[in-house]
N, C-alpha and C positions, 0 to 999 in steps of 0.2 A: 848432741841432739839432746835439748832439753824441753821442760813442759812449757815454754814459755813460744813454742813454734807454731802459728797460726798460716792458715792458706785457705784461700776463697777460689772458687772459679765461677765463671760464666758463659755463657754463648749467645750470640746474633745471628740470625740470620741476613746475610748481606746481599743476598739476591736482587737484583732490582728487577721490579715490575713495567719497567717503560724499555723501548728500542736503545740500547747500547752497543758500542763497537768492542768486538772481543780482544783481548791482549796477546801477546806472541808471538804472531805470523804474519808478515807484510803480505803476503797473499791475498789476504781478506780486506774487500773493500765495501760492505756492507755491516750492519748490525746484527748481533744474534736472533736467531728464529724464535727460541725459547730456553726452556731452562731443561736438561736432562736432569739435573741432581741439584741441590742448593749449595751453595757457596758460602761456609761461615766465618765469622771471626771469634775467637775463642780467648779466653785470659786466664791466666794463673798468676795469683797474689801469695807472695810468702813475705812472712814476718817473723825475726827470730832476734830476741835480746836488743830490741829496740830498729836493728837494719831491716829494711823494706826492700824488696822487688816485684814489679808487674811484667810479667813476660804477654804480649798479646800476639796470637798467631793467626793468619789470616789465608783463604786459600785465595790467592791473588798471585799474579804475575809478578809484583812488586812494590814496593811502599815508596812513592814520589816523595822529596823532601817535605814539602809541602802539608802532606797528610802526616808524616810522622811527626811534625814539630806542631801540628795542629793538633792531633791527637795526647800529645805529651805534653803541651801547656793545659788543655782542657781538663785533662786528669789530675794534673799537678795543682790546678785553680780549686780544685774541691777537696782533694786528697793530702796534699800538701806532699805528692812524691817529686823527688828532684828529676830533672834529664836523665842523670846517670843511673837511676834506678828505674826506667822504662826502656823496653826493647820492643819495638813494633817491628813484627817481620812477615814476609809472604813465603808461601810452599813454592811458586813461581811455575802454577798450572798456566798453563797456554792458551786453557779454553775459558778462563775468567774475566769480568768484565775490566775495560783498560780504566785504569785508576789516575790517569794523570797526563794522558796524551791530548794536547790541545791544538793539533794541526789540522792538515789537510782532513774533512769528512767524520770528523771526532763527534759522531751524533751520541748525544747523550750523554758524553762523558762529563762533561764540567758539572752537571746534575749529580752524577753519580760520586763525582767525587767530593762534592758537599755532603751529600749524603752519609759517605762512609767516615769523614771524619767524626759528623755527628754519633755515628752508630757506633764506633770505636770508642769514641770516649765515653759513652753512656757503658758501654762494656767493661770498660776497665773500672769506672767506678763502681760498677755493680759486684764485681770480683773483691774489689776491697771492702764492701760492705756486708762481704759473705762469709767473714772467716770463722773456723772452728779449729781446735786443737787438732794439730797433725803430726804425724811422722813421717821422716823420709827415708827412703830406700833407691838405690841406682846400682846399675850396672850397666856393660855394654854387649850387646848382641851382636849378631853378624848376619850379612844377607848377601845374596849373589847374583843379584839381579840387574847388576852397573855395566856398560860396556864404555871405553873411553873412545869417544867418535874422532877425537884428533891423532890418536896414533893407532885408528882402525883396529883396536884392540890387540894390536902385536908391539909392545907387550901392551895387555890389559890392564895399565896402570888406574885401579879405581882406589878408594877407600871403603871396605866390606864394613867397618865398623858400625854400629846404630847405638846412639849413646842413648839411655832409658832413665827418666826419672819419676819414680811413683810417690803419689803422695796418698798415704793412709790415714782417714779416721782415728784421730787416737783412741776413742772410745771403743769402738767395734771393730778396728783392724781392715776393714774392706777399702782398698782403692776408690778413689774418689778424683783424682789425675793420674794421666799418665803424659809425661812430655818427652818426646822422643823426636830423634834425627835421622836423617839419610841422606847423602849426598846426589843426587840425580834430577836430570829434567822429567817431570811429569807433561810428557809429550807423547803418550800413548795416542790420544786423540790428537790429530793432527790439522795443518791449515783447512781440510777440505771438511773439517766440524764445525758446524754453526751454531750448536748448542751451547750453553754455560754449563760447565762440568769442573768439580775440583779433580778429575781424572784421579790416577791409583792412588797417590798420596790421600785424596779424599773418601776412598774405598778402605784404605788401612785403617785410618781412623774410625769409620763406622764400623768394621770389624772387630776392631779394640773394643768399642763401647756396646757391641753386642755380647763380646766375652766377658766383659766385665760390666754391667750394667749400671753399677754406681757413679761407672767413673766418666770422665771427660777425657778425651783424647786431643792432644794437641802435637802439631806436627813441625818442624821446622826444618828447612834445606840448610845442608853444611855445605861442602866444597862440591859443587857439581856445574863447574861452567863448562867442561866438557864430556860429561857424562851424560848418556842416554840410557834406558830400558837395553836390557838384551833382547827383548822382542822387536826393538825397531829396526828398519833397514839399515843395514851397513853403509850407508852413505857419509859422505863428508858433510860437515854442517853448512856449506855453501848450497848444496845439491837441493832443489825443492821435491826432488824426488824420493827422499829420506825421510820426509814429515807428511804422509797422509798416506791412506788407507788403513791408518788404525781403528779398533772397535772396542766396543764398552765391556765384550766378555774379555779381551785380553787386559784392559786395565782393571777390570775387578779380580783376575786372576793374581796378576802383580802385586795388588793392594791386599789381598788376602796372605800371598807367601811374605810380604814385609810385615804385614799382623803378626802372622805366625814367629818372624823373628823377636818382635817384638815381646809379643807375650810369654813366650820362652826366657827372655832376659829379667822381664817382670816379674817372671814367678821364682827366678834365682837371684833377684835383685838382694842386697844384704843392707843392715840400716848403717846410716852415714849422719854423720855430723850435721846439723842443720843451720851452721852458721852461712851469713850472706854476706857478699861483698861487692861493690861495684866501683869502677871508675870510667871515666867518658872524658875524651878529648875532642876537639873539633880541629881538624888538622887543614891546614890551605895548602891543598893541592893545585899542579895546574891540568888543563883537560891535554887530552891527548897529542893534538898537533901543533902544541904551545911553541914549538921551537920553529915553526915554519913560517916562514914569513909571508906577505901576502902574494908578492910577484911569484914565488916557487908555489904557493897553493893555485894560483890562479892557470899556471903551467901544466901543475898536476891535472886540474880539474880538466881541462880542455884534453889532456890526453885521455883521461878515462871517458869522458863524454865521447869522444873518437869511437872507443872500443864501444859503448853503448848504441852509438848512431848505425857501427858497421851489423848490428845483430836487428836492432828496432828500428831503423831507418832515422834520416837525416831530421826527420819533425817528429823526434818522439817526445820534447820538452811541451809539444803543443798538442799530442797525441795522448799523452796520459798525464796528469797530476802529478806534483813531486812526491804526493805522499802514497801513490801508486804504483811507482816505478818499479818496487820490488815483485809487487804481482804481475805485471807485464812482462818482466823478464825472464819469471818463473814459467808463466803457461808457455814463453816463447821457447825454453828449457825442453819442457817436456812436449811440446806439439811438434817440434823436429829434432828429440832423440839426441839432443847434442852430444857430441863426445866429452870427453874430461878437459879437455882443453879447451875446448870453447865454453863450456859451463863455467868453468874458472875463471876464465877472462872477463865474461860478463857479470857474472855476479860478483866478482870482486869489484871491478869495475861501479858496481851501483852502492857497493859498501863503501869506497874511500869517496866518491860522488857526495853522500850523504857528509860523510866527516868534514871534508873540503870545503863545502858549503856553511857547515856552521862555522870553520876556520874564519871564513873570508867574513862571518858576520859578527866576528869577533874584535875588539881593538888590536892595534898592530903590537901592543904588549898585553896579552888578555889578562883581568884578573884571575886570582885562584878562586877553585870551589873552595865552600868551607864541606870539609868531609867529617862526619861522625862515626869515631871509634869507640868501641866500648869494651873491656873487661869485667865480667860476670863471674863470681865464684860463688855456686851452689851445688849442694848434693854432691860434694868431691869433686865436680867438672869443672873446668875454667874454659870459659867461653868467649873468644875473639869475636864479635858482631862487626860486621864489616856491610857496605852498603852497595852490595854490587852481586856479579857473578863471581865469585870466585874459583880457581879452577883446582882439581882435584890433589894435584902436586904441593900447592900453597898450603892445601889444608895441613897435609901430613906435616910440611916445613913449620907450622904455629905448633904441631904436637911435639916435634924436635925442639923446638926454641923453649918451649913451657918445659920441657924434662917430663913430659908427663903423656902416656898414652888417655888418660882422661880430659886432654885439652883438645877441644873443637871449634871449629869456626861454625860461628852461626852467619850466613850468608843474606844477602837480601833485606838487610836489617835499616830503620829510622831513614833511609833515604834512597837513591839510586842512580847510580854512576856506570851502568852497563856492565860491561865486563872488565874484570881486573884480574888480568892475566903478572903473573909473577916476572922477576928478571930472565928466569928461565927460559920462560916462553918467547920474551921476545928477543934472548938470543940464539933461537932456533934458525937455522940457515934459510928457511923458508917463511919466517914470522910474517914477513909483510903480503904472503898471500893466503894465510890461513883467518879463516873468520873471526874467530876469538882475540889474535890482537890486532886486526883490520878492523875491529867494532870497539876496541878498548876505551873507556870513556876515560881514562887519566894516563897522565904521564908515566912512562915505563919505570920511573923511581917509585912509584906510588905505594907498590906493596911493602918495599924496603922500608918506607917512611911510617907505614903502617906498624910493619913487624916493631920497628924500632919505640914508637911509642907505647904499643901493646906491653914490651918488654919492662918499660919505665912503670906502666899503671902495675902489671903482675907483681913487681919488686916493691911497691907502695903496698900492694894489698896484703905479701906476704909478710912484710916488715911490720905491718899494722895486727 
């Protein structure tokens, strides 16, 4: 820790004042009615001995690549920050405006995406321009509000660790930023909610800011792809009956529980070296169905369409737009109180239909995606940023690979490639019928490639 340490914070309200679709649930087919509570973008800029870092957190479902790249380019043009020094991530609330889906019925989304790039670019610049001398403290709290939906809680494999970074004003000693993370879906407010909300992670940030009036609280999601709040109905991720009926009182209660864990950790946080380091690589990774040829994809698509037609009727493709298939199927599940086997057959068919249609739109030899991966070292933590939903076992695997309990994933960062299961998840006997693997965005080897690149970047940082 040196006297050269500087930090700056800023925030911006990113709640739209026009009709826009909500993200996170295919059951919704209309724009949000209004906002229950605002959604924010927040920024923390750090500088130490010539090294610099900017972390932007948002109360959004995800960060599409065009948003991440647009913000990094805009901030970099004004501040000189390189892409490796900028992380833009999302809380994954399922009640925020959609930031990048431009398909069927995407009302207000294109306008929101353009607004978001400008707002977050200005936010990042403002944080860089608001620096003052600081001292850093960090610690790890613990929370028990998590439930593993993929294992149905048996065993309840979750990561209860809550990483916390406290930025204190060097002159007064008072905290003016608290950066914290947890691995859980903010889905207390389900698909029946039509109001914009930051969900329980927004409540946690607000509670921390009430307790520490000078501070800005910034939340990032860690490995949360198969983790939901303990208050959620205990249904499989495929079952639409598991993601409705939530209420604000529950979100508020969970937020206060998480905030209490953060505040305990912040009070006990120890001073740490303020040295910063960052590396970034853009990996060429193939989409999930890349090995399936077009003929096989057509055969599989026909099979799954048959399963859908068996429940929704032979005319389902004309009766409901492609973008509303999940909604129609969900409502049929609920209306008929389908048993587990029927529900799974229908909903998994909807999952694969979407993926197979996407495969058929690709060339026979699909080009790889450019997937951004970062390793960030700050306040004694080693963060691996990944562009999608990382499952909890993969998060703890990164801690083991780095050899440090202070190693965490920052998920949903800089781009978005849907679910990112690890090899262990694809190797499960029923993986083809599980939501997280059926909805994977990248090839089964993707996480291994990411870990390999991350280990190399971490070695570079350590050597440096």
